[in-house]
C-alpha positions in Angstrom: -180.3 -93.3 -91.3 -183.7 -91.7 -90.9 -186.6 -94.1 -91.4 -190.4 -94.2 -91.1 -192.2 -91.0 -90.1 -188.8 -89.2 -89.9 -188.5 -89.4 -93.7 -191.5 -87.1 -94.1 -190.0 -84.9 -91.4 -187.0 -84.4 -93.6 -189.1 -82.6 -96.2 -190.7 -80.6 -93.5 -187.3 -79.6 -92.2 -186.1 -78.6 -95.6 -189.3 -76.6 -96.3 -188.8 -74.8 -93.0 -185.1 -74.1 -93.8 -185.7 -72.5 -97.2 -188.5 -70.4 -95.8 -186.2 -69.2 -93.0 -183.2 -68.9 -95.4 -185.0 -66.0 -97.2 -186.1 -64.5 -93.9 -182.6 -64.7 -92.4 -181.2 -62.9 -95.4 -183.8 -60.2 -95.2 -183.1 -59.9 -91.5 -179.5 -59.2 -92.2 -180.5 -56.4 -94.6 -182.9 -54.9 -92.0 -180.2 -55.1 -89.3 -178.0 -52.6 -91.2 -177.4 -49.5 -89.1 -178.4 -46.1 -90.5 -175.7 -44.3 -92.4 -177.0 -40.8 -91.5 -177.4 -39.0 -88.1 -179.7 -40.8 -85.7 -181.1 -39.4 -82.5 -180.8 -41.2 -79.1 -184.4 -42.5 -79.0 -184.1 -43.9 -82.6 -180.7 -45.4 -81.7 -182.2 -47.2 -78.6 -185.0 -48.5 -80.8 -182.5 -49.8 -83.4 -180.3 -51.6 -80.8 -183.4 -53.2 -79.2 -184.5 -54.5 -82.6 -180.9 -55.6 -83.3 -180.9 -57.6 -80.1 -184.2 -59.3 -81.1 -182.8 -60.1 -84.5 -179.7 -61.7 -83.0 -181.7 -63.9 -80.7 -184.0 -65.0 -83.6 -181.0 -65.8 -85.8 -179.2 -68.0 -83.3 -182.4 -69.8 -82.4 -182.8 -70.7 -86.1 -179.1 -71.8 -86.3 -179.8 -74.2 -83.4 -182.9 -75.6 -85.1 -180.9 -76.1 -88.3 -178.2 -78.0 -86.3 -181.0 -80.2 -84.8 -182.8 -80.8 -88.1 -179.9 -81.6 -90.4 -177.0 -83.0 -88.3 -176.7 -86.1 -86.1 -174.5 -87.6 -83.4 -171.1 -86.1 -82.7 -171.3 -83.7 -85.7 -174.4 -82.2 -84.2 -172.8 -81.9 -80.8 -169.7 -80.2 -82.2 -171.8 -77.8 -84.3 -174.1 -76.8 -81.5 -171.0 -76.1 -79.3 -169.6 -74.0 -82.1 -172.9 -72.0 -82.4 -173.1 -71.5 -78.6 -169.5 -70.2 -78.6 -170.1 -67.8 -81.5 -173.4 -66.6 -80.1 -171.6 -65.6 -76.8 -168.9 -63.8 -78.8 -171.5 -61.9 -80.9 -173.5 -60.8 -77.9 -170.4 -59.7 -76.0 -169.3 -57.6 -79.0 -172.8 -56.2 -79.4 -173.0 -55.2 -75.7 -169.6 -53.5 -75.9 -170.9 -51.2 -78.6 -173.4 -49.5 -76.3 -175.1 -46.6 -78.1 -172.0 -45.7 -80.2 -173.2 -45.7 -83.8 -169.7 -46.0 -85.2 -169.1 -49.1 -83.1 -172.4 -50.5 -84.1 -171.6 -50.0 -87.8 -168.3 -51.8 -87.3 -170.0 -54.6 -85.4 -172.6 -55.0 -88.2 -169.8 -55.4 -90.8 -167.5 -57.6 -88.8 -170.0 -59.9 -87.2 -173.1 -59.9 -89.3 -172.8 -58.9 -93.0 -169.3 -59.7 -94.2 -168.7 -62.6 -96.6 -165.0 -63.2 -97.3 -163.9 -64.8 -100.5 -161.6 -67.3 -98.7 -164.6 -68.5 -96.6 -166.7 -69.0 -99.8 -163.8 -71.0 -101.3 -163.5 -73.2 -98.2 -167.2 -74.1 -98.5 -166.7 -75.0 -102.2 -163.7 -77.2 -101.5 -165.8 -79.1 -99.0 -168.3 -80.0 -101.7 -166.9 -83.1 -103.6 -169.2 -85.0 -105.9 -172.5 -85.4 -104.2 -171.0 -85.3 -100.8 -170.2 -82.5 -98.4 -166.9 -83.8 -96.9 -165.0 -82.3 -94.0 -168.3 -80.5 -93.5 -167.5 -79.0 -90.1 -164.2 -77.5 -91.4 -165.8 -74.4 -93.0 -167.9 -73.6 -90.0 -164.8 -73.3 -87.9 -163.7 -70.5 -90.3 -167.0 -68.6 -90.2 -166.6 -65.1 -88.7 -170.0 -63.6 -89.5 -173.7 -64.5 -89.3 -173.9 -64.2 -93.1 -171.1 -66.8 -93.5 -172.9 -69.2 -91.2 -176.1 -68.8 -93.4 -174.0 -69.4 -96.5 -172.5 -72.5 -95.0 -175.9 -74.0 -94.0 -177.4 -73.3 -97.4 -174.5 -74.9 -99.2 -174.4 -77.9 -96.9 -178.2 -78.6 -97.3 -178.2 -78.0 -101.0 -175.1 -80.1 -101.8 -175.3 -83.0 -99.4 -176.8 -86.2 -100.7 -177.1 -87.4 -97.1 -179.7 -84.7 -96.6 -181.5 -84.9 -100.0 -181.8 -88.6 -100.1 -183.7 -88.8 -96.8 -186.7 -87.4 -98.7 -189.0 -90.2 -100.1 -189.0 -90.9 -103.8 -192.2 -90.1 -105.7 -191.1 -91.3 -109.2 -188.1 -92.9 -110.8 -186.8 -93.9 -114.2 -183.5 -94.8 -115.7 -181.3 -92.9 -118.2 -179.3 -94.5 -121.0 -176.3 -95.1 -118.7 -178.6 -97.2 -116.4 -178.6 -94.6 -113.6 -181.8 -93.5 -111.9 -183.5 -90.1 -112.4 -185.5 -89.6 -109.2 -188.2 -87.2 -108.2 -188.8 -86.5 -104.5 -190.7 -84.2 -102.2 -193.6 -81.9 -102.7 -196.2 -82.6 -105.4 -195.2 -79.9 -107.8 -196.4 -79.9 -111.4 -193.3 -77.9 -112.5 -191.0 -80.4 -110.9 -192.9 -83.3 -112.5 -192.6 -81.6 -115.9 -188.8 -81.2 -115.4 -188.5 -84.8 -114.3 -190.2 -86.1 -117.4 -188.2 -83.8 -119.7 -184.7 -84.9 -118.5 -183.3 -86.6 -121.7 -182.9 -90.4 -121.7 -179.6 -89.8 -123.6 -178.1 -87.5 -121.0 -174.7 -88.8 -120.0 -174.8 -88.5 -116.2 -175.0 -90.6 -113.1 -177.6 -90.3 -110.4 -180.0 -87.4 -111.0 -182.1 -86.0 -108.1 -185.0 -83.6 -108.4 -186.5 -82.4 -105.1 -189.5 -80.2 -104.9 -189.1 -78.5 -101.5 -192.5 -76.6 -101.9 -194.5 -75.1 -104.8 -191.9 -72.3 -105.2 -188.6 -74.1 -104.7 -187.0 -77.0 -106.7 -183.5 -78.4 -106.0 -181.6 -80.6 -108.5 -178.4 -82.6 -108.4 -176.8 -84.2 -111.4 -173.9 -86.6 -110.7 -171.0 -86.7 -113.3 -171.9 -83.3 -114.8 -169.1 -81.1 -113.5 -168.7 -83.9 -111.0 -172.0 -83.2 -109.3 -173.7 -80.0 -110.4 -176.4 -78.6 -108.2 -179.2 -76.3 -109.3 -181.7 -74.3 -107.2 -184.8 -72.9 -108.8 -187.0 -70.2 -107.1 -190.4 -69.5 -108.7 -192.1 -66.1 -108.2 -195.1 -64.7 -110.0 -194.5 -66.5 -113.3 -190.7 -66.0 -113.2 -188.0 -68.5 -112.4 -184.5 -67.7 -111.0 -182.0 -70.5 -111.6 -178.8 -70.6 -109.4 -176.2 -73.3 -109.9 -172.8 -74.6 -108.6 -170.5 -76.7 -110.8 -167.8 -78.1 -108.4 -165.4 -79.5 -111.0 -164.1 -77.4 -114.0 -163.6 -80.1 -116.6 -163.4 -77.6 -119.4 -162.9 -73.9 -118.6 -163.9 -72.8 -122.0 -167.2 -74.7 -122.0 -167.9 -73.5 -118.4 -167.5 -69.9 -119.4 -170.2 -70.3 -122.0 -172.8 -71.4 -119.5 -175.7 -68.9 -119.1 -175.1 -66.4 -116.3 -171.8 -67.9 -115.2 -169.4 -65.9 -113.0 -166.3 -66.3 -115.3 -163.7 -68.8 -114.2 -160.0 -69.4 -114.8 -157.4 -72.0 -113.9 -157.3 -70.7 -110.3 -161.0 -70.9 -109.7 -162.6 -73.2 -107.2 -165.7 -74.4 -108.9 -168.1 -72.3 -110.9 -171.3 -70.4 -109.8 -173.9 -68.6 -111.8 -177.5 -67.7 -112.2 -180.0 -66.7 -114.8 -183.7 -65.8 -115.0 -186.4 -67.1 -117.3 -190.2 -67.0 -117.6 -191.6 -70.0 -115.7 -193.2 -71.3 -118.9 -189.7 -71.6 -120.4 -188.1 -73.1 -117.3 -188.1 -76.8 -118.3 -186.5 -76.1 -121.7 -183.9 -73.9 -120.0 -183.0 -76.5 -117.5 -182.6 -79.2 -120.2 -180.5 -76.9 -122.3 -178.4 -75.9 -119.3 -177.6 -79.5 -118.1 -176.8 -80.5 -121.7 -174.0 -77.8 -121.7 -172.3 -78.7 -118.4 -169.0 -80.5 -119.3 -168.5 -84.0 -118.1 -165.2 -85.8 -117.5 -165.1 -86.7 -121.2 -164.8 -82.9 -121.9 -161.8 -82.4 -119.6 -158.9 -80.5 -121.0 -155.4 -79.9 -119.5 -156.1 -76.3 -118.7 -158.7 -77.4 -116.2 -156.5 -79.9 -114.4 -155.0 -77.2 -112.0 -158.5 -76.0 -111.0 -159.8 -79.5 -110.1 -156.9 -80.9 -108.1 -157.9 -79.1 -104.9 -161.5 -80.4 -105.0 -160.9 -84.0 -106.2 
């Protein structure tokens, strides 16, 4: 358990991660090889930039391992990263200046995101825990999949979120705490105060990572629904993950949901609102996420694999 000064370091680590998370995704986009003809000088410049990007990405992966994992899990993860880094560099070097090989390398080792990998990450998220959390990383085959894994682990692991000090706390009608943590954000404070006393949920966590990023977790809503809010120039993008499909019909009425069926592993979705409407939109959203009381038989098949 992290104590003392290390508790404030947890927020610093999270702030750094979400700043780098955006940069890493942009880096992947910028690493894409040109689709048209490219002369040799331009190709050499591209490969030099690609080498620098690979070095930067793996340095960040090693920092993430050091910031968010401990003990044997950290050792195993770092060994996995080192092994994968060597594989990526060997594959990159084997491409030389062959643009077709570089295009294949980009797809197979950098950009791809296979559906089965995404599902393996979802299955590892149970309640407010990220269980068997090194299993998905053993299945990652691209840099993009590594980034997705790290993002999902940090967002969904109570062990990470609860190392950040509590700023304010109050109880809901069920007697469970609603907690506000992290950066001193007026928007996060507003959301914290607006969470209904009557909301039928367990522990609720609201973490302001910085002035533009807010993370929320609500236990017993879809088992443990997580929400990520990104603020940008008066607009708010809300992305969410509902790990347990208690009622497929109700899930499919959530705003911006990627439609689910009885074979789906959890539900994801996103929607955008004006920042001034964010608090009301969050309250409306969480009031619509089905609880165990809303479960129907059609949803049982979709929940067995993640119970």
